[in-house]
VEXDREN-2710 file (C-alpha; in Angstrom, 1 decimal):
% VEXDREN-2710
k/r/px/py/pz
1/UNK/-22.1/59.4/-86.2
2/UNK/-23.3/62.4/-88.7
3/UNK/-21.9/65.7/-87.8
4/UNK/-24.0/68.3/-86.2
5/UNK/-24.8/70.0/-89.5
6/UNK/-25.6/66.9/-91.4
7/UNK/-27.9/65.7/-88.5
8/UNK/-29.8/69.2/-88.4
9/UNK/-30.4/68.9/-92.3
10/UNK/-31.6/65.6/-91.9
11/UNK/-34.2/66.7/-89.5
12/UNK/-35.1/69.8/-91.8
13/UNK/-35.8/67.2/-94.7
14/UNK/-38.1/65.1/-92.6
15/UNK/-40.2/68.2/-91.7
16/UNK/-42.8/70.0/-93.8
17/UNK/-41.4/73.2/-95.5
18/UNK/-43.9/76.0/-96.6
19/UNK/-43.6/79.6/-97.2
20/UNK/-45.9/80.9/-94.6
21/UNK/-47.9/79.8/-91.4
22/UNK/-50.9/81.8/-91.0
23/UNK/-52.3/81.7/-87.3
24/UNK/-56.0/82.3/-87.3
25/UNK/-58.7/81.8/-90.0
26/UNK/-61.1/84.8/-89.5
27/UNK/-61.8/87.2/-92.3
28/UNK/-58.0/88.5/-92.2
29/UNK/-56.5/85.2/-92.2
30/UNK/-59.0/83.7/-94.7
31/UNK/-58.4/86.3/-97.3
32/UNK/-54.7/86.5/-96.8
33/UNK/-54.3/82.8/-97.2
34/UNK/-56.4/83.0/-100.4
35/UNK/-54.4/85.9/-101.9
36/UNK/-51.1/84.3/-101.2
37/UNK/-52.3/80.7/-102.8
38/UNK/-53.1/83.0/-105.8
39/UNK/-49.7/84.3/-105.9
40/UNK/-48.3/80.7/-105.9
41/UNK/-46.9/80.7/-102.2
42/UNK/-47.3/77.5/-100.3
43/UNK/-49.3/77.9/-96.7
44/UNK/-50.5/76.3/-93.7
45/UNK/-53.3/77.8/-91.9
46/UNK/-53.6/77.0/-88.0
47/UNK/-56.9/77.5/-86.7
48/UNK/-59.1/76.3/-83.6
49/UNK/-62.2/75.8/-85.9
50/UNK/-63.1/79.5/-85.5
51/UNK/-63.7/79.2/-81.5
52/UNK/-64.6/82.7/-80.6
53/UNK/-64.2/84.3/-84.2
54/UNK/-65.7/87.6/-84.6
55/UNK/-66.0/86.9/-88.2
56/UNK/-68.8/84.2/-87.4
57/UNK/-71.1/86.9/-85.9
58/UNK/-70.3/89.8/-88.3
59/UNK/-72.9/91.7/-90.2
60/UNK/-70.4/92.5/-93.0
61/UNK/-71.9/96.0/-93.7
62/UNK/-70.2/98.4/-95.9
63/UNK/-71.1/102.0/-95.1
64/UNK/-69.7/104.8/-97.0
65/UNK/-70.5/107.4/-94.3
66/UNK/-70.6/106.4/-90.7
67/UNK/-70.5/107.6/-87.2
68/UNK/-72.3/110.4/-85.5
69/UNK/-70.1/112.8/-87.3
70/UNK/-71.3/111.7/-90.7
71/UNK/-67.9/111.4/-92.1
72/UNK/-66.9/109.2/-95.0
73/UNK/-65.4/105.9/-94.1
74/UNK/-61.6/106.0/-93.9
75/UNK/-60.2/105.5/-97.4
76/UNK/-63.5/104.2/-98.8
77/UNK/-62.5/105.1/-102.3
78/UNK/-59.4/103.0/-102.1
79/UNK/-60.8/99.9/-100.1
80/UNK/-64.4/99.9/-101.9
81/UNK/-63.4/98.9/-105.4
82/UNK/-60.7/96.4/-104.1
83/UNK/-63.6/94.8/-101.8
84/UNK/-66.2/94.4/-105.0
85/UNK/-63.4/92.7/-107.1
86/UNK/-62.2/90.4/-104.3
87/UNK/-65.5/89.3/-103.3
88/UNK/-66.7/88.8/-106.8
89/UNK/-63.7/86.6/-107.7
90/UNK/-64.3/84.6/-104.3
91/UNK/-68.1/84.0/-105.5
92/UNK/-66.5/82.8/-109.0
93/UNK/-63.9/80.3/-107.1
94/UNK/-66.3/79.1/-104.4
95/UNK/-69.6/78.9/-106.3
96/UNK/-71.6/80.8/-103.8
97/UNK/-72.7/84.5/-103.5
98/UNK/-71.6/86.6/-100.5
99/UNK/-71.6/90.1/-101.9
100/UNK/-74.8/92.0/-102.2
101/UNK/-75.0/95.4/-103.1
102/UNK/-77.5/97.5/-101.6
103/UNK/-78.5/101.1/-100.8
104/UNK/-78.5/102.3/-97.3
105/UNK/-81.1/104.7/-95.7
106/UNK/-79.9/106.7/-92.6
107/UNK/-82.6/108.4/-90.9
108/UNK/-81.8/111.7/-88.9
109/UNK/-82.4/111.5/-85.2
110/UNK/-82.3/115.0/-83.8
111/UNK/-81.9/118.7/-84.8
112/UNK/-78.3/118.4/-84.1
113/UNK/-78.0/115.8/-87.0
114/UNK/-80.2/117.9/-89.2
115/UNK/-77.6/120.7/-88.7
116/UNK/-74.8/118.2/-89.2
117/UNK/-76.2/116.9/-92.3
118/UNK/-76.7/120.3/-93.9
119/UNK/-73.4/121.4/-93.2
120/UNK/-71.8/118.4/-94.9
121/UNK/-74.2/117.5/-97.9
122/UNK/-73.0/119.8/-100.3
123/UNK/-69.1/119.1/-99.8
124/UNK/-67.5/117.0/-102.4
125/UNK/-66.3/114.2/-100.2
126/UNK/-70.0/113.5/-98.8
127/UNK/-72.0/114.4/-102.0
128/UNK/-70.4/111.6/-104.1
129/UNK/-72.3/109.1/-101.9
130/UNK/-75.5/111.1/-101.5
131/UNK/-78.2/109.5/-103.7
132/UNK/-81.4/111.2/-102.4
133/UNK/-82.7/113.4/-99.5
134/UNK/-85.9/112.0/-98.1
135/UNK/-88.7/114.1/-96.8
136/UNK/-90.3/112.4/-93.7
137/UNK/-93.0/109.8/-94.4
138/UNK/-90.9/107.8/-96.7
139/UNK/-92.8/104.6/-95.8
140/UNK/-95.2/105.2/-92.9
141/UNK/-96.6/101.9/-92.2
142/UNK/-93.1/100.8/-91.2
143/UNK/-91.0/103.8/-90.8
144/UNK/-90.7/106.5/-88.2
145/UNK/-89.0/109.4/-89.7
146/UNK/-90.2/112.5/-88.5
147/UNK/-86.9/114.5/-89.3
148/UNK/-86.6/112.7/-92.6
149/UNK/-83.8/110.6/-93.8
150/UNK/-81.0/110.4/-96.7
151/UNK/-80.0/107.6/-99.0
152/UNK/-76.4/106.6/-99.6
153/UNK/-74.8/104.6/-102.4
154/UNK/-72.6/102.5/-102.7
155/UNK/-73.2/100.2/-99.8
156/UNK/-73.0/96.7/-99.6
157/UNK/-73.7/93.5/-97.2
158/UNK/-71.1/90.7/-97.3
159/UNK/-72.0/87.4/-95.8
160/UNK/-68.8/87.0/-93.8
161/UNK/-69.5/84.1/-91.8
162/UNK/-70.6/82.0/-94.8
163/UNK/-67.4/83.0/-96.6
164/UNK/-65.1/82.2/-93.9
165/UNK/-66.6/78.9/-93.4
166/UNK/-66.6/78.0/-97.0
167/UNK/-62.7/79.0/-97.3
168/UNK/-62.1/77.0/-94.3
169/UNK/-63.7/73.9/-96.1
170/UNK/-61.7/74.8/-99.1
171/UNK/-58.5/74.8/-97.2
172/UNK/-59.4/71.5/-95.7
173/UNK/-60.0/69.9/-98.9
174/UNK/-56.6/71.0/-100.1
175/UNK/-55.1/69.8/-96.8
176/UNK/-53.9/73.3/-96.0
177/UNK/-55.5/73.9/-92.6
178/UNK/-54.5/72.2/-89.5
179/UNK/-57.6/72.3/-86.7
180/UNK/-55.8/72.9/-83.4
181/UNK/-55.0/75.7/-80.9
182/UNK/-51.8/77.3/-81.6
183/UNK/-49.4/77.3/-78.2
184/UNK/-46.7/80.1/-78.6
185/UNK/-44.3/77.8/-76.4
186/UNK/-44.5/75.4/-79.5
187/UNK/-42.7/77.9/-81.8
188/UNK/-39.2/77.9/-82.4
189/UNK/-37.7/81.1/-84.0
190/UNK/-34.6/81.6/-86.1
191/UNK/-33.1/84.6/-88.1
192/UNK/-34.7/83.2/-91.4
193/UNK/-37.4/80.9/-90.5
194/UNK/-39.8/79.6/-87.7
195/UNK/-40.4/75.9/-86.5
196/UNK/-43.8/74.8/-85.3
197/UNK/-44.2/71.2/-84.6
198/UNK/-43.5/69.4/-87.9
199/UNK/-43.6/72.6/-90.0
200/UNK/-40.8/75.0/-91.1
201/UNK/-42.0/78.4/-92.7
202/UNK/-40.1/81.4/-93.8
203/UNK/-42.5/83.6/-92.1
204/UNK/-45.6/83.3/-89.5
205/UNK/-48.3/85.8/-89.8
206/UNK/-50.6/86.2/-86.8
207/UNK/-54.0/87.0/-87.8
208/UNK/-55.6/85.9/-84.2
209/UNK/-58.2/88.7/-83.8
210/UNK/-58.9/89.8/-80.2
211/UNK/-56.5/87.1/-79.0
212/UNK/-53.5/89.0/-80.2
213/UNK/-53.3/90.8/-77.2
214/UNK/-51.9/87.6/-75.6
215/UNK/-49.3/87.3/-78.2
216/UNK/-46.0/87.5/-76.4
217/UNK/-44.2/89.1/-79.2
218/UNK/-46.8/91.7/-80.1
219/UNK/-48.7/92.1/-76.7
220/UNK/-47.4/96.0/-76.5
221/UNK/-49.6/97.1/-79.2
222/UNK/-52.4/99.3/-78.5
223/UNK/-55.2/96.7/-78.4
224/UNK/-58.6/97.7/-77.7
225/UNK/-61.1/95.0/-78.5
226/UNK/-64.8/95.7/-78.3
227/UNK/-67.7/93.4/-77.7
228/UNK/-70.5/93.4/-80.2
229/UNK/-73.9/91.8/-80.2
230/UNK/-76.6/91.0/-83.3
231/UNK/-79.9/89.8/-83.3
232/UNK/-81.7/87.8/-86.1
233/UNK/-85.3/88.8/-86.3
234/UNK/-88.5/88.0/-88.1
235/UNK/-91.4/90.4/-88.7
236/UNK/-94.8/89.9/-90.1
237/UNK/-94.8/93.1/-92.3
238/UNK/-92.6/93.1/-95.6
239/UNK/-89.1/95.0/-95.2
240/UNK/-88.0/97.5/-97.7
241/UNK/-86.2/95.3/-100.3
242/UNK/-82.3/95.4/-100.6
243/UNK/-82.1/98.4/-98.2
244/UNK/-79.9/98.8/-95.2
245/UNK/-81.8/101.1/-92.6
246/UNK/-79.5/103.0/-90.2
247/UNK/-81.0/105.2/-87.5
248/UNK/-78.3/104.8/-84.7
249/UNK/-78.9/101.0/-84.8
250/UNK/-79.1/99.2/-88.2
251/UNK/-81.4/96.9/-89.8
252/UNK/-80.4/94.6/-92.7
253/UNK/-83.2/92.6/-94.7
254/UNK/-82.1/89.0/-95.4
255/UNK/-85.4/88.4/-97.1
256/UNK/-88.9/90.1/-97.2
257/UNK/-89.5/89.1/-93.5
258/UNK/-86.2/88.3/-92.0
259/UNK/-83.4/90.6/-91.0
260/UNK/-80.2/91.3/-89.0
261/UNK/-80.0/94.0/-86.5
262/UNK/-77.3/95.5/-84.6
263/UNK/-75.1/96.5/-83.1
264/UNK/-73.9/97.0/-79.7
265/UNK/-70.3/98.3/-78.5
266/UNK/-69.1/97.4/-75.0
267/UNK/-66.0/96.6/-73.1
268/UNK/-67.1/95.2/-69.8
269/UNK/-67.6/92.4/-69.5
270/UNK/-65.6/91.5/-72.6
271/UNK/-66.9/88.0/-73.4
272/UNK/-68.8/86.1/-76.2
273/UNK/-72.0/85.7/-73.9
274/UNK/-75.0/87.3/-75.5
275/UNK/-76.7/89.8/-73.1
276/UNK/-80.3/90.8/-72.4
277/UNK/-78.9/94.4/-71.9
278/UNK/-77.3/94.2/-75.5
279/UNK/-80.7/92.7/-77.1
280/UNK/-82.7/95.5/-75.5
281/UNK/-80.3/98.1/-76.6
282/UNK/-80.8/96.9/-80.2
283/UNK/-84.5/96.5/-80.0
284/UNK/-84.9/100.2/-78.4
285/UNK/-82.8/101.4/-81.1
286/UNK/-84.9/100.0/-83.8
287/UNK/-88.0/101.3/-82.4
288/UNK/-86.6/105.0/-82.9
289/UNK/-87.2/104.5/-86.7
290/UNK/-89.5/101.7/-87.2
291/UNK/-93.1/100.6/-86.2
292/UNK/-92.6/96.9/-86.9
293/UNK/-92.8/94.3/-84.5
294/UNK/-90.0/91.7/-84.1
295/UNK/-89.6/88.3/-82.9
296/UNK/-86.0/87.1/-81.8
297/UNK/-84.7/84.2/-83.6
298/UNK/-81.1/84.3/-82.5
299/UNK/-78.7/86.4/-80.5
300/UNK/-75.1/86.1/-80.9
301/UNK/-72.1/88.1/-79.6
302/UNK/-68.5/88.3/-80.7
303/UNK/-65.3/90.4/-79.8
304/UNK/-64.1/92.8/-82.6
305/UNK/-60.4/93.0/-82.9
306/UNK/-59.6/96.7/-82.7
307/UNK/-56.7/99.1/-81.8
308/UNK/-56.9/102.1/-79.5
309/UNK/-56.4/104.4/-82.6
310/UNK/-59.0/102.4/-84.7
311/UNK/-56.5/101.8/-87.4
312/UNK/-55.3/98.3/-88.6
313/UNK/-51.9/97.0/-87.9
314/UNK/-49.4/95.2/-90.2
315/UNK/-46.1/95.0/-88.2
316/UNK/-43.0/92.9/-88.6
317/UNK/-41.2/92.2/-85.3
318/UNK/-38.0/94.2/-85.1
319/UNK/-35.9/91.5/-83.4
320/UNK/-37.5/88.4/-85.1
321/UNK/-38.4/89.4/-88.8
322/UNK/-39.9/86.0/-89.5
323/UNK/-42.8/87.3/-87.2
324/UNK/-45.6/89.3/-88.5
325/UNK/-48.8/90.5/-87.3
326/UNK/-52.0/91.7/-89.1
327/UNK/-54.7/92.8/-86.6
328/UNK/-57.2/95.5/-85.7
329/UNK/-59.8/95.4/-88.6
330/UNK/-62.5/96.4/-86.2
331/UNK/-66.0/96.9/-87.6
332/UNK/-65.1/97.6/-90.9
333/UNK/-63.4/94.3/-91.7
334/UNK/-65.7/93.6/-94.9
335/UNK/-64.4/96.9/-96.3
336/UNK/-61.0/97.1/-95.2
337/UNK/-59.7/93.4/-95.4
338/UNK/-59.5/92.8/-99.1
339/UNK/-57.2/95.7/-100.0
340/UNK/-55.0/95.1/-96.8
341/UNK/-54.6/91.2/-97.5
342/UNK/-54.0/91.8/-101.0
343/UNK/-51.1/94.4/-100.3
344/UNK/-49.7/92.3/-97.4
345/UNK/-49.6/89.4/-99.5
346/UNK/-47.6/91.3/-102.0
347/UNK/-45.3/92.4/-99.7
348/UNK/-44.9/88.9/-97.7
349/UNK/-43.8/87.6/-101.0
350/UNK/-41.2/90.3/-101.3
351/UNK/-40.2/89.9/-97.8
352/UNK/-39.2/86.3/-98.3
353/UNK/-36.8/87.7/-101.0
354/UNK/-35.7/90.9/-99.5
355/UNK/-35.8/90.1/-95.8
356/UNK/-38.2/92.7/-94.7
357/UNK/-41.6/94.4/-95.5
358/UNK/-41.1/97.0/-98.1
359/UNK/-43.4/100.1/-97.7
360/UNK/-44.6/100.6/-101.5
361/UNK/-45.9/104.1/-102.7
362/UNK/-49.9/104.2/-101.5
363/UNK/-49.2/101.6/-98.8
364/UNK/-49.3/104.4/-96.0
365/UNK/-52.5/102.9/-94.9
366/UNK/-50.5/100.6/-92.5
367/UNK/-48.9/101.2/-89.4
368/UNK/-45.1/99.9/-89.8
END
């Protein structure tokens, strides 16, 4: 009989060896896999065919100024150039347009917002994105704007659902994706590798979205996922071309008469079921700044992967260094994911050489 060491070696040779296993193929797992392939790493993506993926209902809006407080989106000037370059490269690789630069018009909804805007508009961090200040009556046949509005640029719309589906097909063609539900009990962890079914990998990266809170090795992280609902609408009046409209709720034109509209944030119940309450919330929000009549063509819901502190998380397990989590992109995944996945892919390749994630200068955007 072969000795124990030789026998184990024979078993390893019978398995499939890769550098990385990636669990989840939403926008986080998709872009991470794409970056790693460009670096020459070997990967396998494990995904249950996007079941429940928030990326399949994501609007993909990139907005430089967000929230009630009208503050610049976190690290926008760091993330935006990376997003432009990444999506343009993906369009070249896959032969499909995903990235659409647009302006964004934000309607002032109250006297308090007028005061807030006036107090911020001359600051350097705000003024760099302020294109025009619009008086009331911008386009009265479709717009209701008694307090005026302002136009922001750059802004964009990324077709995240199409991108995720196309990358899934690309991974399938290359035989790099396994369409199955990942079971934690199937994973064997060793000091320098993991073994999952017939696969051995140097590291496994969990990009599971809201399901990450069920991960037995990372469930202590401050997960706070949020349900979001989005409508596809049709109107008989032409929309403003290539302009995102935002007045608490947003309206994103897909063509002259069709648009997406959203979105809601809710936590109870936390499920994927579209609700009448969510639909009415969006439609009532649109009525605060438009005169348009809409026909609802589609209504979808998803669960955003978010953390309690709203920041994304990239973390290597302290006890099991072969385990890494990437999660918490929240509602700004279209903006944040390209930069995070590019940095993470670089660090993962360093990790398999040095044994840990190395914090590089400028990478303080991550929670280690």
